[in-house]
C-alpha positions as CSV (number, residue, x, y, z in Angstrom):
1,X,27.3,-18.7,-10.7
2,X,24.1,-17.4,-9.1
3,X,22.7,-14.1,-10.4
4,X,23.1,-11.1,-8.0
5,X,20.0,-9.0,-7.4
6,X,21.6,-6.6,-4.9
7,X,20.6,-3.0,-5.5
8,X,18.2,-3.9,-8.2
9,X,15.9,-1.0,-7.4
10,X,18.6,1.3,-6.1
11,X,19.0,4.9,-7.3
12,X,21.5,5.8,-4.5
13,X,24.1,8.4,-5.5
14,X,22.3,9.4,-8.7
15,X,21.7,13.0,-9.7
16,X,18.2,13.9,-10.7
17,X,16.3,16.9,-11.9
18,X,12.5,17.0,-11.3
19,X,10.6,19.8,-13.0
20,X,7.4,21.0,-11.4
21,X,9.0,19.7,-8.2
22,X,7.6,22.2,-5.7
23,X,4.3,20.5,-5.3
24,X,2.1,17.6,-6.5
25,X,3.5,14.6,-8.3
26,X,6.8,16.4,-8.8
27,X,7.2,16.9,-5.1
28,X,6.3,13.3,-4.4
29,X,8.9,12.0,-6.8
30,X,11.5,14.4,-5.5
31,X,10.8,13.3,-1.9
32,X,11.0,9.6,-2.9
33,X,14.2,10.0,-4.7
34,X,15.8,11.9,-1.8
35,X,14.6,9.2,0.7
36,X,16.5,6.6,-1.4
37,X,19.8,8.5,-1.4
38,X,19.6,10.5,-4.7
39,X,20.7,14.1,-5.0
40,X,17.7,16.0,-6.4
41,X,17.3,19.4,-8.1
42,X,13.8,20.7,-8.3
43,X,12.5,23.4,-10.6
44,X,9.2,25.4,-10.6
45,X,8.1,28.8,-11.8
46,X,7.6,30.4,-8.4
47,X,11.0,30.9,-6.8
48,X,9.9,31.2,-3.2
49,X,7.8,28.1,-3.3
50,X,10.6,26.2,-5.0
51,X,13.1,27.2,-2.4
52,X,10.8,26.5,0.5
53,X,10.1,23.0,-0.8
54,X,13.8,22.2,-1.4
55,X,14.6,23.3,2.1
56,X,11.8,21.3,3.7
57,X,12.6,18.1,1.7
58,X,16.3,18.4,2.5
59,X,15.5,18.6,6.2
60,X,12.9,15.8,6.1
61,X,15.0,13.3,4.3
62,X,18.5,14.2,5.2
63,X,19.6,14.4,1.6
64,X,20.5,17.2,-0.8
65,X,17.6,19.0,-2.5
66,X,18.4,22.2,-4.5
67,X,16.0,24.7,-6.0
68,X,16.6,26.0,-9.5
69,X,13.5,28.1,-10.3
70,X,12.6,28.6,-13.9
71,X,9.6,29.4,-16.2
72,X,9.6,26.5,-18.6
73,X,6.8,27.8,-20.6
74,X,9.4,30.1,-22.3
75,X,12.5,28.9,-24.1
76,X,14.6,31.4,-22.2
77,X,13.6,29.7,-19.0
78,X,14.4,26.3,-20.4
79,X,17.9,27.5,-21.4
80,X,18.5,29.2,-18.1
81,X,17.6,26.1,-16.2
82,X,20.0,24.0,-18.3
83,X,22.8,26.5,-17.8
84,X,22.2,26.6,-14.1
85,X,22.3,22.9,-13.8
86,X,25.4,22.6,-15.9
87,X,27.2,25.1,-13.6
88,X,26.6,22.6,-10.7
89,X,26.9,19.2,-12.2
90,X,29.0,17.5,-14.9
91,X,26.4,14.7,-15.4
92,X,22.8,14.1,-14.7
93,X,21.5,10.6,-14.4
94,X,17.7,11.3,-14.3
95,X,15.5,13.9,-15.9
96,X,11.9,13.9,-14.8
97,X,9.9,16.2,-17.1
98,X,6.9,16.8,-14.8
99,X,6.2,20.6,-15.0
100,X,2.7,21.0,-16.5
101,X,-0.2,23.3,-17.0
102,X,-3.9,22.9,-17.8
103,X,-6.8,25.1,-18.9
104,X,-10.5,24.3,-18.7
105,X,-13.2,26.0,-20.9
106,X,-16.1,24.8,-23.1
107,X,-15.1,24.3,-26.7
108,X,-17.1,27.3,-27.9
109,X,-15.2,29.6,-25.6
110,X,-11.8,28.0,-25.4
111,X,-9.1,30.7,-26.0
112,X,-5.9,30.7,-27.9
113,X,-4.1,31.6,-24.7
114,X,-5.3,28.4,-23.1
115,X,-4.0,26.4,-26.0
116,X,-0.6,28.1,-26.3
117,X,0.2,28.1,-22.5
118,X,-0.5,24.4,-22.1
119,X,1.3,23.3,-25.3
120,X,4.3,25.4,-24.5
121,X,4.7,24.1,-20.9
122,X,3.6,20.5,-21.5
123,X,5.2,19.6,-24.8
124,X,7.6,22.3,-26.0
125,X,9.4,22.4,-22.7
126,X,9.7,18.7,-22.5
127,X,11.5,18.5,-25.9
128,X,13.7,21.5,-25.4
129,X,14.8,20.8,-21.9
130,X,15.7,17.3,-22.8
131,X,17.6,18.7,-25.8
132,X,19.5,21.3,-23.7
133,X,20.4,18.7,-21.1
134,X,21.7,16.1,-23.6
135,X,25.4,16.9,-22.8
136,X,24.8,16.1,-19.1
137,X,22.7,13.0,-19.8
138,X,25.3,11.7,-22.3
139,X,28.0,12.2,-19.6
140,X,26.0,10.1,-17.2
141,X,25.3,7.5,-19.9
142,X,29.0,7.1,-20.4
143,X,29.1,5.6,-16.8
144,X,28.0,2.2,-15.7
145,X,24.3,2.8,-15.8
146,X,22.2,4.4,-18.6
147,X,20.8,7.9,-18.1
148,X,17.0,8.1,-17.8
149,X,14.3,10.5,-19.0
150,X,10.9,10.1,-17.5
151,X,8.2,12.2,-19.0
152,X,5.0,12.7,-17.0
153,X,2.0,12.4,-19.3
154,X,-1.6,11.7,-18.2
155,X,-4.4,9.2,-18.6
156,X,-6.2,12.2,-20.3
157,X,-3.7,11.5,-23.1
158,X,-4.9,7.9,-23.3
159,X,-8.7,8.4,-23.0
160,X,-11.2,11.2,-23.1
161,X,-11.2,13.5,-20.1
162,X,-14.2,14.3,-17.9
163,X,-13.1,18.0,-18.0
164,X,-13.2,20.5,-20.8
165,X,-9.4,20.6,-20.9
166,X,-9.0,20.5,-24.6
167,X,-5.3,21.4,-24.9
168,X,-4.3,19.4,-21.8
169,X,-5.4,16.0,-23.2
170,X,-3.9,16.8,-26.6
171,X,-0.7,17.9,-25.0
172,X,-0.3,14.7,-23.0
173,X,-1.0,12.5,-26.0
174,X,1.8,14.5,-27.7
175,X,4.1,13.8,-24.7
176,X,3.4,10.1,-25.0
177,X,4.3,10.0,-28.6
178,X,7.3,12.3,-28.1
179,X,8.6,9.9,-25.5
180,X,8.5,7.0,-28.1
181,X,10.2,9.2,-30.7
182,X,12.9,10.2,-28.2
183,X,13.4,6.5,-27.3
184,X,13.9,5.6,-31.0
185,X,16.7,8.1,-31.3
186,X,18.4,8.1,-27.8
187,X,18.4,4.5,-26.7
188,X,21.5,3.8,-28.8
189,X,23.2,6.5,-26.7
190,X,22.2,4.8,-23.5
191,X,19.6,7.4,-22.7
192,X,16.4,5.5,-21.8
193,X,13.1,7.4,-22.3
194,X,9.7,6.3,-20.8
195,X,6.5,8.1,-19.8
196,X,4.2,7.7,-16.8
197,X,0.5,8.5,-17.4
198,X,-0.9,9.3,-13.9
199,X,-4.6,9.1,-13.1
200,X,-6.1,10.8,-10.1
201,X,-3.6,11.9,-7.5
202,X,-4.2,14.4,-4.6
203,X,-2.6,17.4,-6.4
204,X,-3.3,21.1,-6.7
205,X,-4.3,20.6,-10.4
206,X,-6.9,17.9,-9.7
207,X,-8.1,19.8,-6.7
208,X,-9.0,22.8,-8.8
209,X,-11.0,20.5,-11.2
210,X,-13.0,18.7,-8.6
211,X,-14.1,21.7,-6.6
212,X,-11.5,21.7,-3.8
213,X,-10.2,25.1,-4.8
214,X,-6.6,24.0,-5.1
215,X,-6.4,22.6,-1.5
216,X,-5.0,19.1,-1.1
217,X,-6.0,18.6,2.5
218,X,-8.2,20.2,5.2
219,X,-11.8,21.2,5.3
220,X,-13.8,20.5,2.2
221,X,-11.2,18.1,0.7
222,X,-12.5,14.6,0.3
223,X,-10.2,12.4,-1.7
224,X,-11.9,9.3,-0.6
225,X,-15.0,10.5,-2.5
226,X,-13.0,11.1,-5.6
227,X,-11.4,7.7,-5.3
228,X,-14.7,5.9,-5.3
229,X,-14.9,6.5,-9.1
230,X,-11.7,4.5,-9.5
231,X,-11.7,0.7,-9.9
232,X,-9.2,0.6,-7.0
233,X,-11.6,2.8,-4.9
234,X,-8.9,5.3,-4.1
235,X,-6.6,8.0,-5.5
236,X,-2.9,7.5,-5.9
237,X,-0.4,7.9,-3.2
238,X,3.2,9.1,-3.1
239,X,4.3,5.5,-2.8
240,X,2.5,4.6,-6.0
241,X,4.2,7.2,-8.2
242,X,7.6,7.0,-6.5
243,X,7.6,3.2,-6.8
244,X,7.1,3.4,-10.6
245,X,9.5,6.2,-11.1
246,X,12.2,4.4,-9.1
247,X,11.7,1.2,-11.1
248,X,12.1,3.1,-14.4
249,X,15.3,4.8,-13.1
250,X,16.9,1.8,-11.5
251,X,18.6,-1.4,-12.8
252,X,15.2,-3.1,-12.5
253,X,13.8,-0.9,-15.3
254,X,16.8,-0.9,-17.6
255,X,15.1,-3.1,-20.3
256,X,11.9,-1.0,-20.3
257,X,12.2,1.6,-23.1
258,X,9.8,3.8,-25.0
259,X,6.8,2.8,-22.9
260,X,3.8,4.8,-21.6
261,X,2.8,3.3,-18.3
262,X,-0.5,4.3,-16.7
263,X,-0.5,4.7,-12.9
264,X,-4.2,5.1,-12.4
265,X,-5.7,2.3,-10.3
266,X,-7.2,0.7,-13.3
267,X,-9.2,3.5,-15.0
268,X,-7.7,3.1,-18.5
269,X,-7.8,-0.7,-18.3
270,X,-11.5,-0.7,-17.4
271,X,-12.9,1.7,-20.1
C-alpha cells in the first residue's frame, strides 16, 4: 500500500501559544500559524500592543488570535499566563518560547541589571513557562500527535556577536542547551522540543542595534543594506521563519528532536 503524504505539513486545528507575539519574529510565527488554520494565543508585556496585534491578525487571517499579556521576566507573570491559558484551553499543542530581551554595553560598563533582565526573560522564563504548561502539553500529547515546544534562540548563541550584548549571547547559548536537556526528559512523554536560532530578521530588536531606532520600515530603514553582509544577500522574511516553525510543529518534523536549527541565510555555516 502506498504511503500517504496528505497533511504532512499541516497544523490546522492545533492550539498554539507564542510568547513575544505582538511584534517581530513572534508576530511572524503567529501570523503564519493563523494563516494555516491554527488557533493562536499571543503574549507580550505591553497589554495594549498585545491586544492590538491579536485583533489585527484575527481580522487579517480570519482565524482566532487571543491576547494574554504577561511580564515573563517575573515568575509571577509566568504563572499568571499559565493560569490564564488553562482557564481557556484543556490542551495546548504548540508552545513557542519567543519572548526575549537584550542589553548592549561595553564590557567595562556592563551592569548587573543588563545581565539579570536578559537572563530572566530569555532563559528563566523559557524553563518555567514550559514547566507550568506541562499539564496542557501532556494533555495534547495524549492525542494523535505529539505536543511541540519550539524555543527561539539566536545565532549569537552559536557564534560571537558583532554587538556588545554580553548577556544576550550567553542567554541564547543557554536556551540552546536547555532545549536539548528538555528533549532528553520530555520526548518519552511525546513532548518534542527543538530550538530555532534566527539570524538577521527585520525586527525591532535588530533595528535598534543597526541604527534604525526601532523602526522596521519607512525612512532611514534599509534592510537591503543589512542583508548584504549575509551570504544569502538578504535578511530573513516571515515565510522563512514560519516555514521552519511549521515544519517542526507538523507531522513532517515529528522525527526531529532536540535540535538547534539556524535560520540565518548561511552566516553560521560560513564562519
